[in-house]
C-alpha positions as CSV (number, residue, x, y, z in Angstrom):
1,X,26.7,-2.3,12.7
2,X,25.5,-1.3,9.4
3,X,21.9,-0.6,8.5
4,X,21.1,-0.4,4.8
5,X,17.7,1.1,3.4
6,X,16.5,-1.1,0.6
7,X,13.0,0.2,0.1
8,X,10.2,2.5,1.3
9,X,12.7,5.5,0.7
10,X,10.9,8.4,-0.9
11,X,7.9,6.1,-1.4
12,X,5.6,4.0,0.6
13,X,6.2,0.6,-0.9
14,X,9.1,-1.9,-1.1
15,X,9.9,-1.8,2.7
16,X,13.2,-3.6,3.4
17,X,16.2,-2.9,5.7
18,X,19.4,-4.8,6.0
19,X,20.9,-5.0,9.5
20,X,24.5,-6.3,9.6
21,X,26.0,-7.0,13.0
22,X,29.5,-8.8,12.9
23,X,29.0,-12.0,10.9
24,X,25.2,-11.8,11.2
25,X,22.8,-10.4,8.6
26,X,19.1,-9.9,9.1
27,X,16.4,-8.5,7.0
28,X,13.5,-6.4,8.4
29,X,10.7,-6.8,5.9
30,X,11.2,-7.8,2.3
31,X,8.3,-5.9,0.5
32,X,7.1,-5.6,-3.0
33,X,7.4,-2.2,-4.9
34,X,4.1,-1.0,-6.2
35,X,3.0,2.0,-8.3
36,X,4.4,3.1,-11.6
37,X,6.4,0.8,-14.1
38,X,9.6,2.5,-13.1
39,X,9.0,1.8,-9.4
40,X,7.7,-1.9,-9.9
41,X,10.8,-2.6,-12.1
42,X,12.8,-2.6,-8.8
43,X,11.2,-5.9,-8.1
44,X,13.1,-7.5,-10.6
45,X,16.5,-5.9,-9.7
46,X,19.0,-8.3,-8.3
47,X,19.1,-8.3,-4.5
48,X,21.8,-6.0,-3.1
49,X,23.2,-9.0,-1.1
50,X,23.4,-12.7,-1.4
51,X,20.1,-14.1,-0.2
52,X,21.9,-17.3,1.0
53,X,24.0,-15.0,3.4
54,X,21.0,-13.8,5.2
55,X,20.5,-15.4,8.6
56,X,16.9,-14.4,9.3
57,X,14.0,-12.1,8.4
58,X,11.9,-10.1,10.9
59,X,8.5,-9.4,9.3
60,X,6.5,-6.5,10.7
61,X,3.2,-7.4,9.0
62,X,1.6,-9.3,6.1
63,X,0.8,-6.4,3.7
64,X,2.4,-7.1,0.2
65,X,4.4,-4.0,0.3
66,X,6.2,-5.5,3.5
67,X,6.2,-9.3,2.7
68,X,5.7,-9.6,-1.1
69,X,9.2,-10.4,-2.2
70,X,9.8,-13.1,0.4
71,X,9.0,-16.0,-2.0
72,X,11.6,-14.5,-4.5
73,X,14.1,-14.2,-1.6
74,X,13.6,-17.9,-0.8
75,X,13.7,-18.9,-4.4
76,X,17.1,-17.1,-4.7
77,X,18.8,-19.1,-1.9
78,X,17.6,-17.8,1.4
79,X,17.2,-20.7,3.7
80,X,16.8,-19.1,7.2
81,X,13.7,-18.4,9.4
82,X,11.0,-15.8,8.8
83,X,9.9,-14.5,12.1
84,X,6.5,-13.0,12.4
85,X,3.4,-13.1,14.7
86,X,1.0,-15.9,14.6
87,X,-1.7,-13.8,12.7
88,X,0.9,-12.6,10.2
89,X,2.0,-16.1,9.5
90,X,-1.7,-17.0,8.8
91,X,-2.3,-14.0,6.6
92,X,0.8,-14.5,4.7
93,X,-0.4,-18.0,4.1
94,X,-3.1,-16.7,1.9
95,X,-1.5,-13.5,0.7
96,X,1.7,-14.9,-0.8
97,X,0.2,-17.6,-2.8
98,X,-2.3,-15.1,-4.1
99,X,0.5,-12.7,-5.1
100,X,2.3,-15.8,-6.8
101,X,-0.8,-16.3,-8.8
102,X,-0.9,-12.7,-9.8
103,X,2.8,-12.9,-10.9
104,X,2.1,-16.0,-13.0
105,X,-0.9,-14.3,-14.7
106,X,0.9,-11.0,-15.5
107,X,3.9,-13.1,-16.9
108,X,1.4,-15.0,-19.1
109,X,-0.2,-11.9,-20.4
110,X,3.1,-10.2,-21.1
111,X,4.3,-13.4,-23.0
112,X,1.2,-13.4,-25.2
113,X,1.8,-9.8,-26.2
114,X,5.5,-10.3,-26.4
115,X,5.2,-13.3,-28.6
116,X,3.3,-11.4,-31.2
117,X,6.0,-8.8,-31.0
118,X,8.9,-11.2,-31.3
119,X,10.1,-10.5,-27.8
120,X,11.9,-13.0,-25.5
121,X,9.6,-14.7,-22.9
122,X,9.6,-13.4,-19.3
123,X,9.5,-15.5,-16.2
124,X,7.2,-14.4,-13.3
125,X,9.0,-13.0,-10.2
126,X,7.8,-16.2,-8.5
127,X,5.1,-18.8,-8.7
128,X,2.4,-20.1,-6.5
129,X,4.6,-23.1,-5.7
130,X,7.4,-20.7,-4.7
131,X,5.1,-19.0,-2.3
132,X,4.0,-22.2,-0.7
133,X,7.7,-23.3,-0.3
134,X,8.5,-19.9,1.3
135,X,5.8,-20.4,3.9
136,X,7.6,-23.5,5.3
137,X,10.3,-20.9,6.6
138,X,7.9,-19.0,8.6
139,X,8.3,-19.1,12.4
140,X,5.5,-17.6,14.7
141,X,6.5,-15.4,17.7
142,X,4.5,-14.0,20.5
143,X,4.2,-10.3,21.2
144,X,6.5,-9.0,24.1
145,X,8.7,-12.1,24.2
146,X,12.5,-11.9,23.7
147,X,13.9,-13.7,20.7
148,X,17.7,-14.3,20.5
149,X,18.7,-13.9,16.9
150,X,22.5,-14.3,17.5
151,X,24.9,-13.7,20.5
152,X,24.8,-9.9,19.6
153,X,21.1,-9.4,18.6
154,X,17.8,-9.7,20.5
155,X,14.4,-8.7,19.3
156,X,10.9,-8.2,20.7
157,X,7.7,-7.9,18.6
158,X,5.2,-5.3,19.9
159,X,1.8,-4.4,18.6
160,X,1.9,-1.7,16.1
161,X,-1.9,-1.2,15.8
162,X,-1.9,-1.2,12.1
163,X,-3.7,-4.4,11.1
164,X,-4.2,-7.7,13.1
165,X,-0.8,-9.1,13.7
166,X,1.1,-6.1,12.8
167,X,4.3,-5.3,14.8
168,X,6.9,-2.8,15.7
169,X,10.4,-4.2,16.4
170,X,12.6,-3.5,19.4
171,X,16.1,-4.7,18.5
172,X,19.0,-4.6,21.0
173,X,22.5,-5.0,19.4
174,X,25.6,-5.5,21.6
175,X,29.0,-4.6,20.0
176,X,32.3,-3.8,21.7
177,X,30.7,-3.9,25.1
178,X,28.0,-1.3,24.1
179,X,24.3,-2.2,23.7
180,X,22.3,0.0,21.2
181,X,18.6,-0.2,20.8
182,X,16.9,0.2,17.4
183,X,13.2,0.6,17.1
184,X,11.3,0.0,13.7
185,X,7.8,1.4,13.9
186,X,6.6,-0.8,11.0
187,X,3.4,0.8,9.7
188,X,2.0,2.5,12.8
189,X,-1.8,2.5,13.2
190,X,-4.4,5.1,14.3
191,X,-5.4,4.9,17.9
192,X,-9.1,3.9,18.4
193,X,-9.4,1.8,15.3
194,X,-12.2,-0.7,15.4
195,X,-11.0,-4.3,16.3
196,X,-7.2,-3.4,16.4
197,X,-5.5,-2.5,19.6
198,X,-3.8,0.8,19.9
199,X,0.0,1.0,19.0
200,X,2.2,0.1,21.9
201,X,3.9,3.0,23.7
202,X,7.7,2.7,23.8
203,X,9.7,5.1,25.9
204,X,13.3,4.4,25.0
205,X,15.4,3.7,21.8
206,X,18.8,5.1,20.6
207,X,17.7,5.0,16.9
208,X,14.1,5.1,15.6
209,X,13.0,4.0,12.1
210,X,9.7,5.5,11.7
211,X,7.1,5.6,8.8
212,X,5.7,8.9,7.5
213,X,2.9,7.9,5.2
214,X,0.9,10.9,6.5
215,X,3.8,12.8,7.9
216,X,2.6,16.2,6.7
217,X,-1.1,15.7,6.9
218,X,-3.9,15.4,9.5
219,X,-6.8,13.0,8.7
220,X,-10.0,14.8,8.2
221,X,-11.8,15.9,11.4
222,X,-15.1,14.9,9.9
223,X,-16.3,11.6,11.2
224,X,-15.5,9.2,8.5
225,X,-18.4,6.9,9.4
226,X,-20.8,9.8,8.8
227,X,-19.1,10.6,5.4
228,X,-19.6,6.9,4.6
229,X,-23.2,6.9,5.6
230,X,-23.9,10.1,3.6
231,X,-22.1,8.8,0.6
232,X,-24.1,5.6,0.6
233,X,-27.3,7.4,1.2
234,X,-26.8,10.0,-1.5
235,X,-25.7,7.4,-4.1
236,X,-28.6,4.9,-3.3
237,X,-31.2,7.9,-3.7
238,X,-29.8,8.3,-7.2
239,X,-30.0,4.6,-8.0
240,X,-26.2,4.0,-8.2
241,X,-23.7,1.5,-6.8
242,X,-21.1,2.3,-4.2
243,X,-17.7,1.0,-5.4
244,X,-15.0,0.6,-2.7
245,X,-11.5,-0.3,-3.7
246,X,-10.3,-1.9,-0.6
247,X,-7.1,-3.6,0.7
248,X,-8.2,-7.2,1.3
249,X,-6.4,-7.4,4.7
250,X,-7.3,-4.8,7.3
251,X,-9.3,-2.2,5.5
252,X,-12.1,-4.6,4.2
253,X,-12.7,-5.7,7.7
254,X,-12.8,-2.2,9.0
255,X,-15.4,-1.2,6.4
256,X,-17.4,-4.3,7.4
257,X,-17.3,-3.4,11.1
258,X,-18.6,0.1,10.4
259,X,-21.3,-1.1,7.9
260,X,-22.4,-3.5,10.7
261,X,-22.9,-0.5,12.9
262,X,-24.7,1.6,10.3
263,X,-27.2,-1.3,9.4
264,X,-27.9,-2.1,13.0
265,X,-28.6,1.6,13.7
266,X,-30.6,1.8,10.5
267,X,-28.6,4.8,9.3
268,X,-28.2,3.4,5.8
269,X,-30.8,1.6,3.5
270,X,-30.9,-2.3,3.5
271,X,-29.0,-2.9,0.3
272,X,-26.7,-5.8,-0.7
273,X,-23.0,-5.7,0.5
274,X,-20.7,-7.8,-1.8
275,X,-17.2,-8.7,-0.9
276,X,-15.7,-9.6,-4.3
277,X,-12.3,-10.7,-3.4
278,X,-11.3,-14.3,-2.7
279,X,-8.4,-12.9,-0.7
280,X,-10.6,-10.6,1.3
281,X,-12.9,-13.5,2.0
282,X,-10.1,-15.7,3.4
283,X,-8.6,-12.8,5.3
284,X,-12.0,-12.0,7.0
285,X,-12.2,-15.8,8.0
286,X,-8.6,-15.3,9.6
287,X,-9.9,-12.2,11.5
288,X,-13.0,-14.0,12.8
289,X,-10.8,-16.9,14.1
290,X,-8.3,-14.7,16.0
291,X,-10.5,-12.8,18.4
292,X,-7.8,-13.1,21.0
293,X,-6.1,-10.0,19.1
294,X,-9.2,-7.9,19.2
295,X,-9.2,-4.7,21.3
296,X,-11.5,-4.8,24.3
297,X,-14.6,-3.3,22.7
298,X,-14.6,-5.7,19.7
299,X,-13.8,-8.7,22.0
300,X,-16.7,-7.8,24.3
301,X,-19.0,-7.4,21.5
302,X,-18.1,-10.7,20.1
303,X,-18.4,-12.6,23.3
304,X,-20.5,-10.7,25.8
305,X,-23.1,-9.5,23.4
306,X,-22.8,-12.3,21.0
307,X,-22.7,-9.9,18.2
308,X,-20.1,-10.6,15.6
309,X,-18.8,-7.3,14.3
310,X,-17.8,-8.5,11.0
311,X,-21.2,-10.2,10.2
312,X,-24.0,-8.6,8.1
313,X,-27.2,-10.3,7.0
314,X,-26.9,-8.4,3.8
315,X,-23.4,-9.6,3.1
316,X,-22.6,-11.8,0.1
317,X,-19.1,-13.4,-0.7
318,X,-18.3,-13.9,-4.4
319,X,-15.5,-16.5,-5.0
320,X,-15.8,-17.3,-8.7
321,X,-15.3,-15.2,-11.7
322,X,-18.8,-16.0,-12.9
323,X,-20.2,-14.7,-9.5
324,X,-18.2,-11.6,-9.9
325,X,-19.3,-10.9,-13.4
326,X,-22.9,-11.3,-12.3
327,X,-22.6,-8.4,-9.9
328,X,-22.7,-5.9,-12.7
329,X,-25.9,-7.2,-14.0
330,X,-27.7,-6.4,-10.8
331,X,-30.8,-4.2,-11.2
332,X,-30.6,-2.5,-7.7
333,X,-27.9,-0.5,-5.9
334,X,-25.3,-2.3,-4.0
335,X,-22.1,-1.8,-2.0
336,X,-19.3,-3.5,-3.9
337,X,-16.0,-4.0,-1.9
338,X,-13.2,-5.4,-4.1
339,X,-9.4,-5.5,-4.5
340,X,-6.9,-4.0,-5.1
341,X,-7.1,-1.1,-2.8
342,X,-5.2,1.2,-5.2
343,X,-7.4,0.2,-8.1
344,X,-4.4,-1.0,-10.0
345,X,-5.4,-4.7,-10.6
346,X,-7.9,-7.4,-9.8
347,X,-11.5,-7.6,-9.9
348,X,-12.0,-4.0,-8.8
349,X,-11.0,-3.0,-12.4
350,X,-14.2,-4.7,-13.8
351,X,-16.4,-2.8,-11.4
352,X,-14.8,0.5,-12.2
353,X,-15.1,-0.2,-15.8
354,X,-18.9,-0.8,-15.4
355,X,-19.6,2.1,-12.9
356,X,-17.1,5.0,-13.5
357,X,-18.9,6.4,-16.4
358,X,-22.2,6.5,-14.5
359,X,-22.9,9.9,-12.8
360,X,-25.3,8.2,-10.1
361,X,-22.5,6.0,-8.9
362,X,-19.7,6.7,-6.4
363,X,-16.2,5.4,-5.8
364,X,-15.0,5.6,-2.2
365,X,-11.2,5.3,-1.5
366,X,-10.6,4.2,2.0
367,X,-6.7,3.9,2.0
368,X,-3.6,5.4,0.8
369,X,-3.1,5.8,-2.9
370,X,0.6,5.7,-4.1
371,X,2.0,7.8,-6.8
372,X,1.4,6.2,-10.2
373,X,-1.6,4.2,-9.1
374,X,-5.0,4.5,-10.8
375,X,-6.5,5.4,-7.4
376,X,-4.2,8.5,-7.2
377,X,-5.0,9.5,-10.6
378,X,-8.8,9.4,-9.8
379,X,-8.3,11.2,-6.6
380,X,-6.3,13.9,-8.6
381,X,-9.3,14.4,-10.8
382,X,-8.5,12.8,-14.1
383,X,-11.4,12.8,-16.6
384,X,-10.7,9.6,-18.4
385,X,-8.8,6.3,-17.6
386,X,-7.9,3.3,-19.6
387,X,-9.2,0.0,-18.1
388,X,-8.4,-3.2,-19.8
389,X,-7.6,-1.4,-23.0
390,X,-10.8,0.7,-23.2
391,X,-11.1,4.5,-22.5
392,X,-13.6,5.0,-19.6
393,X,-15.0,8.6,-18.7
394,X,-14.9,9.5,-15.0
395,X,-18.4,10.6,-14.3
396,X,-19.0,8.8,-10.9
397,X,-18.5,10.9,-7.7
398,X,-15.1,10.2,-6.2
399,X,-14.7,10.3,-2.3
400,X,-11.5,10.2,-0.4
401,X,-12.1,8.8,3.1
402,X,-8.7,9.2,4.7
403,X,-10.1,8.9,8.2
404,X,-10.3,5.1,7.5
405,X,-6.6,4.9,6.9
406,X,-4.8,2.3,9.0
407,X,-1.8,4.7,9.2
408,X,-1.3,7.2,11.9
409,X,-1.3,10.9,10.7
410,X,1.1,13.6,11.5
411,X,-0.2,14.5,14.9
412,X,-0.7,10.9,15.8
413,X,2.9,10.0,14.8
414,X,4.2,13.0,16.8
415,X,2.2,12.0,19.9
416,X,3.6,8.5,19.7
417,X,7.1,9.8,19.4
418,X,6.5,12.2,22.3
419,X,6.4,9.3,24.7
420,X,10.2,8.8,24.5
421,X,11.8,9.8,27.9
422,X,15.3,10.4,26.4
423,X,16.1,11.8,23.1
424,X,17.2,9.2,20.4
425,X,20.6,9.7,18.7
426,X,18.7,9.9,15.4
427,X,15.3,9.3,13.8
428,X,15.4,7.9,10.3
429,X,12.3,8.8,8.3
430,X,11.0,6.2,5.9
431,X,7.8,4.9,4.2
432,X,6.7,8.3,2.9
433,X,6.8,10.3,-0.3
434,X,8.9,13.4,-0.4
435,X,6.0,15.8,0.3
436,X,5.2,13.8,3.5
437,X,8.7,12.9,4.9
438,X,10.4,16.3,4.5
439,X,7.9,18.4,6.4
440,X,7.8,15.7,9.0
441,X,11.5,15.7,9.5
442,X,11.3,19.6,10.1
443,X,8.5,19.1,12.5
444,X,10.4,16.6,14.5
445,X,13.6,18.7,14.6
446,X,11.5,21.7,15.9
447,X,9.1,20.0,18.2
448,X,11.2,17.3,19.8
449,X,14.6,18.8,19.1
450,X,16.0,15.6,17.6
451,X,18.3,14.8,14.7
452,X,16.5,13.3,11.7
453,X,17.7,11.7,8.4
454,X,15.5,10.7,5.4
455,X,17.4,7.9,3.8
456,X,17.7,7.4,0.0
457,X,17.5,4.1,-1.7
458,X,20.6,2.0,-0.7
459,X,21.9,4.6,1.7
460,X,23.6,2.9,4.7
461,X,24.0,4.1,8.3
462,X,27.1,3.0,10.0
463,X,26.3,3.0,13.8
464,X,28.8,2.9,16.7
465,X,26.9,3.5,19.9
466,X,25.4,7.0,19.8
467,X,27.5,7.9,16.9
468,X,26.7,7.2,13.2
469,X,27.5,8.4,9.7
470,X,25.9,7.9,6.4
471,X,27.4,6.1,3.4
472,X,25.3,7.7,0.7
473,X,23.8,5.7,-2.2
474,X,25.0,5.9,-5.8
475,X,21.8,4.5,-7.1
476,X,19.7,6.8,-9.2
477,X,16.1,6.4,-8.8
478,X,14.1,7.0,-12.1
479,X,10.8,7.7,-10.8
480,X,11.4,11.6,-10.5
481,X,12.3,11.4,-14.2
482,X,9.0,9.7,-14.9
483,X,7.2,12.6,-13.0
484,X,8.9,15.1,-15.3
485,X,7.6,13.2,-18.2
486,X,4.1,13.2,-16.8
487,X,4.4,16.9,-16.3
488,X,5.6,17.4,-19.9
489,X,2.6,15.4,-21.1
490,X,0.3,17.6,-19.1
491,X,1.9,20.6,-20.6
492,X,1.6,19.2,-24.3
493,X,-2.1,18.5,-23.5
494,X,-2.6,22.1,-22.5
495,X,-0.8,23.4,-25.5
496,X,-2.6,21.2,-27.9
497,X,-6.0,22.7,-26.6
498,X,-4.6,26.1,-26.9
499,X,-3.2,25.5,-30.6
500,X,-6.5,24.0,-31.6
501,X,-8.4,27.0,-30.2
502,X,-6.1,29.4,-32.0
503,X,-6.4,27.6,-35.3
504,X,-10.3,27.6,-35.0
505,X,-10.2,31.3,-34.2
506,X,-8.3,32.2,-37.4
507,X,-10.7,29.9,-39.3
508,X,-7.9,27.8,-41.0
509,X,-9.4,24.4,-39.8
510,X,-12.6,24.8,-41.9
511,X,-13.7,21.9,-44.0
512,X,-12.4,23.6,-47.1
513,X,-9.0,24.4,-45.7
514,X,-6.7,21.5,-46.2
515,X,-3.6,23.2,-44.8
516,X,-5.4,23.9,-41.6
517,X,-6.7,20.3,-41.5
518,X,-3.1,18.9,-42.1
519,X,-1.7,21.1,-39.2
520,X,-4.3,19.7,-36.9
521,X,-3.6,16.2,-37.9
522,X,0.1,16.7,-37.2
523,X,-0.7,18.1,-33.8
524,X,-2.8,15.2,-33.0
525,X,-0.1,12.6,-34.2
526,X,2.6,14.4,-31.9
527,X,0.2,14.3,-29.0
528,X,-0.7,10.6,-29.5
529,X,2.9,9.6,-30.0
530,X,4.0,11.4,-26.9
531,X,1.3,9.9,-24.8
532,X,1.8,6.4,-26.0
533,X,5.7,6.7,-25.4
534,X,5.2,8.0,-22.0
535,X,2.4,5.6,-21.0
536,X,4.6,2.7,-22.2
537,X,7.5,3.8,-20.0
538,X,5.3,4.6,-17.0
């Protein structure tokens, strides 16, 4: 068999893996790349296979970085089934059309600008109609039930504890009289999350494909609910708004659960909570109608105590753009939860534009922020951001509440992998940036004494029983080059400040010194040109 890594390699987005067994070809996930322009450009690359040749797709969960290119796959000729859990099918039913709408909108904006510049029109990756057509190919499967994909391949979906409906995949492949078991972790959740069940314990696999989003980091020991309460109380005491960029599916519902508890125990003031995301509103409705998937605590709360853990008397849903705009005219503090979770697009940009510059406000990040995203830049301490063409100073307090992450941290990943009774032939480490996956690989080698490999984009593993070898990729990822350009720009910024200081010290920039003024103008032009060029590429 051949396993080719087509995404989530050296990054946390674009999850996709091609499994070839005899004449059969199966995809595990078909996710969208998110982050910098260099990364998102991969969404438009031709597929590395003929979509019409794919026999079926196994989808671990609904998040767009795992499902977001499925409509494009179907549009390009894939006609087979897309296997996923019932809740994942329902969530994709709202997420993929929403993504199609975004693709259409972004293409429209690009074409408006391109027309003025004389550029050729661009097509959206896919449309809303493409997404609805793709949904017809979804086929729901139950957890822990064998599904025969071909004479050689059998799969079971197990609960990954990441979001409602999320899965890890046990795949058995029989070739030449030998059966080999692969285990795809999908996105592995933290244990003891509200509503979501803990990840399923698996004790045997020959090859493990495991995520490493937080492979080199522990989540903060401080109780994230206490940090949330303190951030809200401090911000309200100053008269500011609490802005929470949140993933519409999973994280928004987790935040609602904890706010429900804080309000009930009177640990935070009675202020409005606004969900300003049509997608999050629809996702919350799906969560409320799938209580059979809740963990025992949330299930008992819902049925025995008749206390809906996602309901708040203070909660308002805003669906229309007019309702969304009215939020920023409110004259009292509010908690505003909006998408996208990485603050790269959507209604959250409007709320950041109206609140980032206000020192009395706070922005709370409650999920992973990928390289190149605005969320990552804000967490890194940038002093100014450009939102919808306007420079906005960052004066609001920025919080990073990693404890709310739906991803297992280093020790939780290690604990899950420690349940295996026999050593796997290899652990492939995916879905992590370099500074997370490399230390995690070393940790697994030292603690579990196992072989590990961190695939590069389009690497293939040729597997024959317990033996495998790697056919390395010849595809060059450009994002490291983009990082070098960012570093160069930072260095130019520092040098510009230093040159200006030195010019001022020797008094050549005075109002009567035209030569000094000209030098400074030239420096500004170089700085502005470099910044624009790099921003255009990134």
